[in-house]
C-alpha angles and dihedrals in degrees: 000000000000117000120191091337100099117117119251090256090064094060111133120250088242092058090047090052091050091051090049092051091050092050092047091048092053090048091048093051091048091050092051097043096086091050092049091047089053088051095241109194116257116279126204118211128173109229131191121210118250092195111150114264098010098109135135088028113038134162120252132196143175115257109215114186133154141046119323110242138168092277096048098093091051091049091054091046090054091049092050090051090061090055094062095221099321112139111223122178120246118237100204134199121160142144090220129254138176112017097207091049090049091055091049089048090049093051090051090050091049093046090050091048094231126165117230130206129179107237149108129260115222108205122215120201107349113042123219097257098031115121128213091007118168099175093106098044113135091020098100097244137065090223129032129177151111131283118219134183097250129111140055138273108201139178112331090012089072090063089060090046091053091059100062121113082228118023118197134180115164135188109301095039129099126216108185149152093032111193111254133201106252106177146326098296118125095258092054092048090053091050093049090049090050093053089049091049091052093047095245115156095230098182091055089048093050099042102037127104120285137199127244091279091053097253128128115243122245091259091055090049088052092052090049089050094238081120127035093194140017094206125115126274087257087086088073105032110026115120091237091073090067091062093066123097113266096022117225118267092253092064110097128187112227114218134169088260087073089066095056 
C-alpha cells in the first residue's frame, strides 16, 4: 500500500476540490478586503449551495458581510420580504458598526426566527458586487457558492450574533471585542437590557476567563449563551441537511419553473 508516495497526477478529485475551494476563498477575501477597509455597509445576498450532488434540492442562506450601519436593518427586512416567509440562516462576517443599528438588526433576526453563524461565503461565478453578470444564468439562483467557518464577528456584530435562534461559531472563526456594560449611563442600560432580552448570561460573559487579547473563548461564549453551538457553519448549510424529513426551510427544490 502506497502512503504519500503517489504522484501529483494521482490526486483524488476530492483533494482537488478542497484545494480549489481554499484558493477561491483566499481570492474572495482579498477581493472584499478593500470594501471592508472602507467600511462598506453590510450587504445581504441570498446564496444557493453549489455543493456537488445536492441538486435539485440544495440549501440556501443569506450572506451578510460588511459594517453595520443605520440602514442595515431595513436592508435585511427588504431581503426577507423577497423570501415570502422562508427562513434562511444568516452567514455573518462583520467588523462591527453602529450599536443601535446592531440591536435593531438583532431584534429583527430574533423576530424572524433566523439562525446565525459566523462565516464567510465564497461566491462561484457571479460575485457579490459584480454587475450585469450572466455566469449563473440557468442555474436557478443569482448567486451560488459555499459557506465556510472563516472570518470574524467583532464589536457590534456580536449583538447580531446573539439574536439568532441558533448561534454558531466554529473553529476558524473569531468572535471578539464584545460590547460590555461599563456603568449606569443610558447606553449601558440599553446594552444590559438587550443581553437580557436575548437570553445572554451577561455576568458569566463579563466574569469568565479571557485570552491574551482580552476576549472570551468560544467555549466561554457557549456557556454564556451568546453561542448555542461551537460547530461549523456546515450545520446550517451542508447539503446533507436537505436529506432529512422534513427538510429544513432553507432547502429549496430547483425546477425548470425557476428559469421562467
